[in-house]
Backbone as JSON, one array per atom type, in Angstrom:
{
  "sequence": "MSKESIIKRFLGTSRYMAKLTFAPNRKNYSPKMKVEIEIFDGSNSEGQFKCNSIAEVAQKITAFYEERTGMELETRRLARWFIEYLQEAGIKEPDLYTLLKDLQSTPEEIEAREGLTEQ",
  "N": [[-25.13, 4.96, -3.19], [-23.58, 2.04, -1.98], [-24.79, -0.53, 0.19], [-23.17, -1.36, 2.94], [-22.68, -3.83, 5.45], [-21.08, -3.66, 7.63], [-20.57, -2.93, 10.89], [-18.79, -1.22, 13.16], [-17.18, -1.1, 16.29], [-16.81, 2.0, 17.79], [-13.98, 3.73, 17.85], [-12.79, 2.86, 20.35], [-14.74, 3.28, 22.3], [-17.26, 2.12, 24.55], [-19.94, 2.3, 24.0], [-20.59, 3.44, 21.48], [-20.99, 2.83, 17.98], [-20.09, 2.58, 14.52], [-21.14, 2.82, 11.14], [-20.05, 2.74, 7.91], [-20.71, 3.73, 4.62], [-19.83, 3.25, 1.34], [-19.35, 4.42, -2.05], [-20.81, 2.47, -4.71], [-18.99, -0.36, -5.91], [-16.52, 0.56, -5.08], [-13.1, 0.27, -4.83], [-10.59, 1.23, -4.19], [-8.91, 3.5, -2.0], [-9.51, 7.01, -1.87], [-8.85, 10.46, -1.38], [-11.01, 12.02, -1.98], [-13.21, 10.42, -1.79], [-16.65, 9.58, -1.52], [-18.54, 9.25, 1.38], [-20.92, 7.83, 3.49], [-21.87, 8.16, 6.78], [-23.04, 6.47, 9.61], [-23.84, 6.66, 12.94], [-24.15, 4.83, 15.92], [-25.66, 4.48, 19.13], [-25.55, 1.94, 21.01], [-28.26, 0.16, 19.85], [-29.54, 2.28, 18.78], [-29.81, 4.8, 16.35], [-27.73, 7.55, 16.21], [-26.76, 9.58, 14.66], [-26.41, 10.69, 11.28], [-24.38, 11.25, 8.49], [-23.44, 12.75, 5.45], [-20.65, 12.74, 3.48], [-18.25, 14.32, 1.36], [-15.57, 14.06, 1.12], [-12.54, 12.79, 2.61], [-11.59, 14.57, 4.47], [-13.94, 15.82, 5.33], [-15.15, 13.61, 6.54], [-13.41, 13.25, 8.72], [-13.86, 15.69, 10.08], [-16.62, 15.49, 10.8], [-16.73, 13.08, 12.33], [-14.88, 13.66, 14.37], [-16.06, 15.94, 15.6], [-18.51, 14.81, 16.5], [-17.56, 12.79, 18.23], [-16.13, 14.31, 20.18], [-18.2, 15.91, 21.19], [-19.94, 13.99, 22.3], [-18.36, 12.41, 24.04], [-16.79, 14.16, 25.43], [-14.1, 14.26, 25.23], [-10.99, 14.85, 23.51], [-10.34, 13.75, 20.21], [-7.75, 11.89, 18.97], [-5.99, 12.31, 15.97], [-4.35, 10.34, 14.87], [-5.36, 8.03, 16.06], [-7.95, 7.96, 14.98], [-7.2, 7.58, 12.3], [-5.99, 5.0, 12.34], [-8.25, 3.47, 13.05], [-9.9, 3.99, 10.84], [-8.39, 2.89, 8.74], [-8.48, 0.16, 9.45], [-11.23, -0.22, 9.12], [-11.52, 0.22, 6.34], [-10.03, -1.99, 5.39], [-11.61, -4.13, 6.32], [-13.86, -3.65, 4.79], [-12.99, -4.28, 2.31], [-11.6, -2.45, 0.75], [-8.83, -1.02, -0.79], [-6.5, 0.3, 1.29], [-4.86, 3.45, 2.18], [-1.4, 4.36, 2.9], [-0.42, 5.02, 6.32], [0.71, 7.61, 6.71], [-0.2, 9.09, 4.47], [-2.98, 8.98, 4.88], [-3.19, 10.31, 7.37], [-2.36, 12.89, 6.61], [-4.49, 13.55, 4.86], [-6.7, 13.43, 6.63], [-6.14, 15.53, 8.32], [-6.41, 17.69, 6.73], [-8.33, 20.37, 5.22], [-11.58, 20.33, 3.61], [-11.33, 22.03, 1.4], [-8.56, 22.1, 0.97], [-8.13, 19.45, 0.18], [-9.6, 19.48, -2.2], [-8.07, 21.31, -3.68], [-5.63, 19.93, -3.91], [-6.4, 17.54, -5.19], [-7.9, 18.22, -7.4], [-10.66, 18.81, -9.7], [-11.97, 16.48, -10.45], [-14.41, 14.17, -9.71], [-14.48, 11.48, -7.41]],
  "CA": [[-24.17, 4.36, -2.27], [-23.85, 0.65, -1.68], [-25.08, -0.74, 1.6], [-22.26, -2.28, 3.62], [-23.27, -4.23, 6.72], [-20.05, -3.64, 8.65], [-20.75, -1.98, 11.98], [-17.55, -1.38, 13.92], [-17.1, -0.35, 17.54], [-16.33, 3.33, 17.44], [-12.83, 4.37, 18.46], [-12.49, 2.5, 21.72], [-15.82, 3.52, 23.25], [-18.06, 0.91, 24.78], [-21.32, 2.54, 23.61], [-20.82, 3.92, 20.12], [-20.56, 2.05, 16.83], [-20.26, 3.33, 13.28], [-21.31, 2.1, 9.88], [-19.67, 3.59, 6.79], [-21.17, 3.24, 3.33], [-19.03, 3.82, 0.26], [-19.94, 4.33, -3.39], [-20.76, 1.1, -5.24], [-17.79, -0.81, -6.62], [-15.32, 1.24, -4.59], [-12.05, -0.71, -4.58], [-9.38, 1.9, -3.71], [-9.05, 4.73, -1.23], [-9.28, 8.31, -2.49], [-9.18, 11.52, -0.43], [-12.29, 12.61, -2.38], [-14.26, 9.42, -1.83], [-17.89, 9.91, -0.84], [-18.79, 8.32, 2.48], [-22.05, 8.07, 4.39], [-21.55, 7.68, 8.12], [-24.14, 6.37, 10.57], [-23.29, 6.37, 14.26], [-25.14, 4.21, 16.8], [-25.48, 4.31, 20.57], [-26.22, 0.65, 21.11], [-29.0, -0.09, 18.62], [-30.19, 3.53, 18.38], [-29.05, 5.67, 15.46], [-27.48, 8.84, 16.86], [-26.38, 10.6, 13.69], [-26.09, 10.29, 9.92], [-23.66, 12.32, 7.83], [-22.97, 12.49, 4.08], [-19.38, 13.44, 3.31], [-17.71, 14.3, 0.0], [-14.12, 13.87, 1.17], [-12.04, 12.25, 3.87], [-11.5, 15.71, 5.4], [-15.27, 15.97, 5.92], [-15.32, 12.48, 7.44], [-12.67, 13.57, 9.94], [-14.55, 16.77, 10.78], [-17.88, 15.0, 11.37], [-16.47, 12.11, 13.38], [-14.22, 14.35, 15.48], [-17.05, 16.77, 16.29], [-19.43, 13.92, 17.2], [-16.82, 12.14, 19.32], [-15.83, 15.27, 21.24], [-19.47, 16.32, 21.79], [-20.55, 12.91, 23.08], [-17.49, 11.86, 25.08], [-16.12, 15.24, 26.16], [-12.65, 14.07, 25.08], [-10.45, 15.12, 22.18], [-10.03, 12.56, 19.41], [-6.45, 11.98, 18.32], [-6.08, 12.02, 14.53], [-3.69, 9.05, 14.63], [-6.3, 6.98, 16.48], [-8.97, 7.93, 13.94], [-6.59, 7.01, 11.1], [-5.87, 3.54, 12.51], [-9.6, 2.92, 13.02], [-10.39, 4.1, 9.47], [-7.66, 1.9, 7.95], [-9.08, -1.14, 9.77], [-12.55, -0.27, 8.5], [-11.33, 0.02, 4.9], [-9.6, -3.37, 5.18], [-12.77, -5.0, 6.51], [-14.8, -3.38, 3.69], [-12.39, -4.73, 1.05], [-11.11, -1.3, -0.01], [-7.38, -0.85, -0.62], [-6.26, 1.45, 2.17], [-3.63, 4.2, 1.95], [-0.46, 4.24, 4.02], [-0.82, 5.84, 7.46], [1.13, 9.0, 6.51], [-1.13, 9.7, 3.51], [-4.28, 9.15, 5.52], [-3.06, 11.38, 8.37], [-2.34, 14.16, 5.87], [-5.84, 13.81, 4.37], [-7.59, 13.66, 7.76], [-5.81, 16.82, 8.92], [-6.66, 18.71, 5.72], [-9.71, 20.86, 5.09], [-12.14, 19.92, 2.31], [-10.79, 22.91, 0.36], [-7.19, 21.65, 0.68], [-8.28, 18.21, -0.59], [-10.04, 19.89, -3.53], [-6.91, 21.95, -4.35], [-4.64, 18.88, -4.21], [-6.92, 16.46, -6.02], [-8.54, 18.74, -8.6], [-12.13, 18.83, -9.79], [-12.51, 15.18, -10.82], [-15.1, 13.49, -8.6], [-14.11, 10.06, -7.32]],
  "C": [[-24.57, 2.9, -2.01], [-24.09, 0.5, -0.19], [-24.13, -1.8, 2.16], [-22.9, -2.63, 4.95], [-22.26, -4.21, 7.86], [-20.38, -2.53, 9.66], [-19.6, -2.25, 12.94], [-17.62, -0.52, 15.18], [-16.32, 0.91, 17.28], [-15.21, 3.81, 18.34], [-12.65, 4.11, 19.95], [-13.58, 2.79, 22.73], [-16.59, 2.23, 23.44], [-19.48, 1.06, 24.26], [-21.51, 2.77, 22.13], [-20.23, 2.98, 19.07], [-20.8, 2.89, 15.58], [-20.38, 2.37, 12.1], [-20.98, 3.09, 8.77], [-20.16, 2.93, 5.51], [-20.42, 4.0, 2.25], [-19.77, 3.67, -1.06], [-19.83, 2.9, -3.9], [-19.46, 0.85, -6.01], [-16.52, -0.09, -6.21], [-14.29, 0.18, -4.22], [-10.8, -0.08, -3.96], [-9.74, 3.17, -2.95], [-8.79, 5.94, -2.12], [-9.62, 9.38, -1.46], [-10.52, 12.18, -0.74], [-13.42, 11.59, -2.41], [-15.47, 9.88, -1.01], [-18.19, 8.82, 0.18], [-20.04, 8.76, 3.23], [-21.7, 7.42, 5.71], [-22.84, 7.59, 8.92], [-23.53, 5.92, 11.89], [-24.42, 5.89, 15.17], [-24.69, 4.29, 18.25], [-26.26, 3.05, 20.9], [-26.93, 0.38, 19.8], [-29.71, 1.16, 18.11], [-29.28, 4.36, 17.48], [-28.95, 7.05, 16.09], [-27.08, 9.93, 15.88], [-26.06, 9.98, 12.35], [-25.48, 11.49, 9.22], [-23.27, 11.87, 6.43], [-21.74, 13.36, 3.87], [-18.87, 13.27, 1.89], [-16.2, 14.17, -0.04], [-13.74, 13.3, 2.54], [-11.89, 13.36, 4.91], [-12.85, 15.94, 6.08], [-15.57, 14.83, 6.88], [-14.64, 12.78, 8.78], [-13.38, 14.65, 10.75], [-15.8, 16.27, 11.48], [-17.64, 14.04, 12.52], [-15.84, 12.77, 14.6], [-15.21, 15.18, 16.28], [-18.02, 15.9, 17.09], [-18.76, 13.31, 18.42], [-16.6, 13.1, 20.49], [-17.11, 15.74, 21.94], [-20.01, 15.24, 22.73], [-19.67, 12.41, 24.23], [-16.84, 12.94, 25.95], [-14.61, 15.14, 26.09], [-12.24, 14.41, 23.65], [-10.1, 13.81, 21.49], [-8.69, 12.77, 18.71], [-6.58, 11.54, 16.86], [-5.45, 10.66, 14.21], [-4.61, 7.88, 15.0], [-7.42, 6.84, 15.46], [-8.43, 7.26, 12.68], [-6.46, 5.49, 11.2], [-7.23, 2.87, 12.43], [-10.12, 2.89, 11.58], [-9.69, 3.08, 8.56], [-8.22, 0.5, 8.2], [-10.44, -1.29, 9.1], [-12.43, -0.51, 6.99], [-10.93, -1.42, 4.59], [-10.79, -4.32, 5.28], [-13.79, -4.83, 5.38], [-14.23, -3.8, 2.33], [-11.91, -3.6, 0.16], [-9.63, -1.14, 0.27], [-7.12, 0.45, 0.13], [-4.97, 2.17, 1.81], [-2.63, 3.89, 3.06], [-0.87, 5.24, 5.1], [-0.48, 7.31, 7.25], [0.17, 9.74, 5.57], [-2.47, 9.96, 4.15], [-4.24, 10.25, 6.58], [-3.08, 12.76, 7.7], [-3.74, 14.53, 5.4], [-6.81, 14.13, 5.51], [-7.36, 15.03, 8.39], [-6.04, 17.98, 7.95], [-8.09, 19.23, 5.85], [-10.26, 20.33, 3.77], [-11.58, 20.76, 1.16], [-9.36, 22.5, -0.01], [-7.22, 20.36, -0.14], [-8.64, 18.57, -2.03], [-8.87, 20.48, -4.32], [-5.89, 20.91, -4.76], [-5.14, 17.9, -5.27], [-7.6, 16.95, -7.3], [-10.05, 18.58, -8.58], [-12.75, 17.48, -10.1], [-13.14, 14.52, -9.6], [-14.73, 12.03, -8.62], [-15.02, 9.3, -6.43]]
}
């Protein structure tokens, strides 16, 4: 995985920030893209997750957010945040509808739709 230095305030919270790392030379979004997530509380690392699909990214971020804030995370809010992150990282983002569908899917549904080819 390439090391991106983008650390973005996490979904409207004042304390949490996230850093996403994508595979080297990643130029386009894919529902099966591998993503490493690191979440910070200020300058302290609070969690690291390796994900093999966007569905896993949604599961990990949603669970972390709800555990730490005690509030439910709206999928649309996560999608807008993720699109902004992709733009800042120089990765061609999907349209909002496509990303919402992928974020609401399970990893198994992504696998069934996208096939066995790793991206």
